[in-house]
N, C-alpha and C positions, 0 to 999 in steps of 0.2 A: 397504400396503408399509411395512415398518419399516426406517428408515435410520439408520446410525451414521456421524456425521461425525468424521473423524480429523484433528486439527490439532496441530502442534508448539508453537503458542503460543496462549494464551487469557487473557483478562482475569482477574486484574489484571496479568498479564505484558504489557509493552508490545509493540505491533506491529499493523500494519494487518490482517494475515491473521487474527489472533485476534479483533479487533473485527468483521471481516467475518463470521467464523464464528458469533459470538454473534448478530449481526443476522439472518443467514440462518436459523439455527435457530429464532429467535423468530418470523420471518415464516412459516416452514414449519409450525411448531406452530399458528399462528393460522389456517392453512388445513387443519387436521386431519391433517397428516402426522405419523406417529409417528416422532419424531426424538430422538436422544440425541447427546451430544458426548463424545468420548474424547480426552484430552490427557495431558501429562506430569504427574508427581507434583508437587504443590504445594498451596498454600492459596488460598482464594478464596470469596467469597460469591456465590451464584447465585440467579437469579430464581425458580426452582421451576417455571417454565413447561415445562421439559424437563430430563431428567437430564443432569448434567455429571459425568463420571467422570475424576478426576485420578489415574490409576493406571498410566500407561506408565512403567516403571522407567528405561528409556533407549531411545535410538533406534538401538541396535545389535542384538546377537544375541538379546536378549529381546523384541524388538518383536513378532515373529509370535505368540508365546505370549500376550502381553498383549492383543493385538488380537483373537486368536481367542477368548480367554476372554470378553472384553467382548461380542463378537458373539453368542456362545452365550447369555450372560446376557440380552441385549437381544432375542434372537430375530431378529437383523438379517437382512433379505433382501438388503441392499446396503450396501457400505462406500463412503463418499464421502471421498476423500483431498483435503485442502486443502494443495496442495504449493507450497512455496517453498523453494528449494534450501538457502539458508543456515540456515533455521529448524530443519532436521533435522540440523544439525551436520556437514553434508557426508558423512554416512554412507550407504552404498549399500543398507542394509537396507530402507529405505522404497521404493526403486526395485524391489526384488525381491519386495516383499510381495504385490502382487496375483496374481502367478504362483504363490504358495504358499498361497492361500486357496481354499476350496471355493465360497464365495459370490462373486457378481460384484462388481466394483469400478468406480467412476467416479473420475476425477481432475480437479480443477480446477488448471490450471497457472497459478499466480499470477505466475510468471515462467518464462522459458525458459533461465535460467542453468544450465549444466551443473555438477555437483558437482566440487569440487577434491579429487581422491583422492590424487594423488602427482605429483611432477614427471615430465614427459614421458610421460604416459599418456593423451593425448588420445583415442585410439581407445576406451579403456575408459570414459572419461567419456561419449562418445557412446553406447556400448553400454548403459550402465545407464540413461541417459535414454530411449533408444528402448525398452528393456525395460519401463519403467514405462508409457510411452504405449501400447505395443502389447498389454500384458497387461490393460488396462482395457477395459471394454465401451463406454465413451464418454469422450471428452476434452473438457473445457470450457476455453475461453480467455475472458479478460475484456476483450480489446481487439483492435482490427483489426490491429495490428502483429503480435501473436503468431499470430493467425489466418492471416495471409499467410505467415508462416514455416512453418506446418504444412500449408498448402495448396501449398507449393512455388512460390509466386509472388513471394516476397521474395528478395533476393540472399542466397546462403549465405555470401558474404564479409562482411567488416565485423568486428564484435565476435566474436573467436574463442571467447568464453565462452558465446555464445548458440546454442542448438540450432536448427537449421533443416533442412528437407527439400528435396531437389531434385525429388521426386515427391510428389503430394498424399497426405496421410494418409487411409486408408480404414477406417471411415467418417470423413467429414470432421469436424473439430472443431466444437463447438457454441459459438457466441459468446453469452455471457450476461454483461452488464456487472456491475461491482460497484455497490453503492449508497453513499450517504453514511453513513460509519461514526460520525460525530460529530454528534449531534443538536444543534440550536440550543436552549440553555437560557437561561432568563431571567437577565439579568446585573444587578448593582447599578449604581449611578451610575458612569459610565465613569471619571471623574477619581479617584473613591475607589478603584476597582478598580486603576487604574494605581499609585496610591500604595501600596496594600496589597501589590502585587507587587514593589514597589521599582523601578518603572519611571518614566521622566520624565513629569511632569504636562503639560508642553508639548512642543513640537517634534513630529517625525514618528516614529512607531513602526512599523517594518517587521517583520512576522511571518514566520518560517520554521517550518513544522510537519512533524515526521516524524523517523524514524531517520536516522542518518548513514551514508552509504556513498559510494563514488566517483562514483555516478551522480547525486547530488543537487546538486552544484555549489555547496555552501555556502561554499567558499573564495572563489568568485567574488563572492558577496554581501558577504563581509567586505572583499574588495579594493575593492568599489564604495564602501564607506563613506568611503574617503579622498578621494573626489571630490564628496561632498555636505556640506552644512553640519554642524557639530558637534552641532547640535540633532537630528540624525537618529540614531536608535538602532535596533538589531535585537534582537528577542527570539527565541531558539531554543526552540521548544516541543517538549519531548521530547528529541531529540538523543542518544538512546542508540545503542549499537553492538552488534550480535548476534554477529558473527564476528571472528576475528583481523584479517581484511582491513578490516572496518569500523572496528575500533579503530585501525588504522594511519591510516585516513583521518581519524578524529576527531583524531588527533595532528597531522595536517596542518592541520586547521582551527584548532586551538589555537595551532600555531606561526605561522600567518598572523595571528591576533589579536595575538600577542606581537610579531611583527615590525613590524606597523603601529601598535602601541601603541593598540589598540582595546578593551582590557579594560573600560574604563569605559563603552563604548557598546554592548557585546554582553552580553545578559542570558540566562542559561541557566535554564530552569525545572526541568530533570530530568523524570522521569516524572510525569504528571498524570492524574487520573481524566478520563473523557470530559466530565463536567460542567465541570471546571476548564479543560480544553482549550478548551471552547466559550467560557467567560468570558474567557480570555486572548486568544482570537482577537477577541472583541468589544472588547477594550481597545486593539487595534492600529488603525492608519489604513489599512494596505494590507498585502499579502502579496507575497513574492518567492520563487518556486520555480524556480531556474535549472537545471533538470535537464540533465545533459550528453547524455542520450539522447532528448531531446525530450519535450514534454508528451504525456500519454497518459491515457485514462480508467481505466487500471489503477491510477493513483495516487490512493489515497483522500485524501491530503493536498490534492490539487488540488480534488477535489469538496467537501472540507470548507471550504476557504477561500471557494469560490464560494457554497456554501450559507449561509455566515455573512455574505454581502454584503460581503466584503472585495475591493476592487479588487485584481486579481492580475496580477503580472508573471511570465511563465514563458517557456519556449523553444519555438520552432516544432516542431510534431509532425512526425515523419518520414513519416507517411502521412496522407491526408485522414481526419479523424475525423467520425463521425456520432453525435450532431449536431455541426455545424461549430464549431470553436474558432477565432475570427477575430481578427486583430490589430485593435486600436482598436474592437472591437465587444463581445466578451465579456471579453477580456483585452488586455494589451499583451504583444507578443512581442519578445524580444531574443535574439540568437544566443547559444548556449552559450559560456561562457568569456569573454564580452565585458563586462568590468567597467565600462568607461567608458559604454557605451550602457545598461547596467543602471542606473548612477547617473543618467543623463539621464532614464530612464523613471521612476525614483523621484522625481526633482525635478519632472518633468512632473505626476505625480499629486499631489504635495504642493501644487503651485501652482494646480491646476485642480479646484476643487470640483465643477463640473458634470460633468467627465469621471469623477470618482470615483463620483458618483451614478449616472451612466449605466452604467458597468461593473458596479456593485453590483447594479443591477436586472436587467441582462441575464444576469449570472452566476447569480443566483437562479433565473431562468426556465430556464436551461439545465439545472440539476440536477433540475428536475421530471421529466426523462426517466429518472431513476435511482431509481425508487420500489421499495421493498423488496417490496411486495405483488406487483408485476409480476415481479420477479426470482424470488421464491418460486414463482410460478405456472409460470414457464419451467422451473424445476428439477423441479417436480411432474410436468409433462408429460414431461420427459426420463426421470424414474424410471419412469413408467408404460410408456414404450416398452421399457425394459429388462426390467421385471417381466413 
């Protein structure tokens, strides 16, 4: 079977879905799956292990012709869409694409946020989301929370931007977790690395990794800085914003930094290569990921901090995760929006070297469950059932 992966973001463009797609394609190719990647027009250097075509002109009216042309050239038996709402510029063309193609499609729903199309058009937002899901031969979800929403066993109330069903999807969604998108690279001397990055040589360095949006809780992390010693600094690794809404949230974070006079204690790296992300994570003492919607294994940033042996503070998951993510065992858990208790957790890790060592070891052990060879094998099996 010949598979074409379609993604709106791809390295060197920042974003977890792009990193995921690159890792998945490499793992599929290593298992002798004929795979190619199709993404938007742009520049980039690729490994050569599989074709990467940067030729989608836009995510609107030209999308179907660009995808159909690539499928024909590749001789694709299957299109696999890597769907994240914001990455496709909130345009509905991607939602209608599977129903307009001759070949079967699979979609991985990296999130269940419905596209923002226009004010007061909630029924249309639900319709285009449902059209994408129901037009595909299989739907892949990356975490138990999204699986529950499509099985009709999670409350349909709550976040109005999240899609959910009151009746289970048929056939049911397939749960295939994401893997660690940022490999651990050898790093130079830690003190020298911190100096080169312009970060403090002493004190505590707390890492946040990822794009910015309202679900990431970065403003809470900045607020926590006022309750810890001045020798505690934060490094925001990445910190880009894809959508207008994300840019608005980035402004909120910057306004919080200014209001609390924290500019000297917050360091922004901007976009970094995967290797430099790894090295920057290794320069930190701990990580804080105070997600407003709870910790989840769909968050590549969480898997990355654990894989790098960073003692991590995050927020309680909304559903029981498998493998378990336990407070005081793999991570420390602090309620979303609670800056004071987040500060206390930072101080606790700063002062307790044994706890840092324990969390680091258990975190590394946990991410052993998210190997790319196993993830690729699950995809290969799924493709075989469709073919």
